[in-house]
N, C-alpha and C positions, 0 to 999 in steps of 0.2 A: 504494500499500499504506500510506504513512503518513497520507495523508487518510482512509482507512478506519479507522484505528486512533484518529484523532482524533474521528471522527464517533461511534466506540463510546464514547469517554472522554465525550463531550457528552451522549449519549443517556443516561449514567449520573447525570451532575451537575445536568442541568435538573430532574429530579424533585426531588432532594435541596434545590435552591435554592427551587424552589415550594413545597416542604413547609415550610421555614424561613420563607418570605414569608407563607404562609397562616396560620402560627402565630402571627406577630406582627399579622396582621390580625384573628386571633380573639381576641388579648388587648389589641387597641387600645382598649377600653372603659376597661380599667383601666391599661394601660401608657401610653397617649397623653397624658393628663394630667399624668403624673409627667414626661414629656418636654417637653410644650409650656407647662406653667405656669412653670417656671423662665426660659423664654424671652419671656415675655409675652404669650403667645398664647392668652390664656384663652378668647376665643370659639371658637378652632379645638378647643381640648381638650375644651370642652363639647359640641360639635357631634359631635366624634369619639366622646365616650362615649356619646351619645344614641344615634346612628345605627348603631353597631357592635355595640350590644345585641340589634338586630334579627336581625344575620346571624351571630352567634356559633355556632349549631348548625350552619348552614352551613358556617362556616369550619372548625369542629372535625371533621366529617366529611370535608371535603376535605382537611384536614391529615393525617388518619388514613390515607386511601385513596392520597395520594401518598407517604406513609412507607412504605406496604406495597409500592407500586409501586416505589420505590426498593431495597426490600429484594429484590424479583423481579428487578429489572435486575442487581443486583450479584451475588447469591447464585444465580440462577437459570441461570448460565451457567458453563461449565467453567473457563475461563482469568480468573479474576478478578485485578484488580490490587490490591496493598497500598493504594495512595492512595484507590482507590475504597471500600475497606472502612473505612479509617480515615475518610474523609470522610462514609461513609453513619452510622458512630457518633457522631461529632459532630453531625451533623444530628439523630440521635434523641435525643442529651442535650439540645440546645437545645429541641427539640418537647417533651420530657418537661418542661424547665424552665418552659415558657410553660404548659403544663397546670398543674403544681404552683403556680406563681404566681397563676394563677386560684383555684385551690382555697384557697390561703391568703387571697387578698384577700376572697373570699367568705363567709371565717369557717368554713372546713372544719377549721382546727387550731385 
């Protein structure tokens, strides 16, 4: 019984973590150089910025799909946990922050 509950929790948390990871991958073109340049990894920062621009749309769609799937997994069942709901909203704010960061960097505001 305990193993079954842990499986349900993991099935809720994995899409949330995947959504955050894909949001960071989506913003790698702009966020990567900010992280790698102070570390002295200029070549890696440039390569990351160059190659991640090709896949930004793919990662954007994947991020939104995973976030929608996470909402379905948490709110689509009757016995939702408070920790799952809190984790889902934290994930949503992180993903929204990545989209907002890209919008600002591209000169949207």
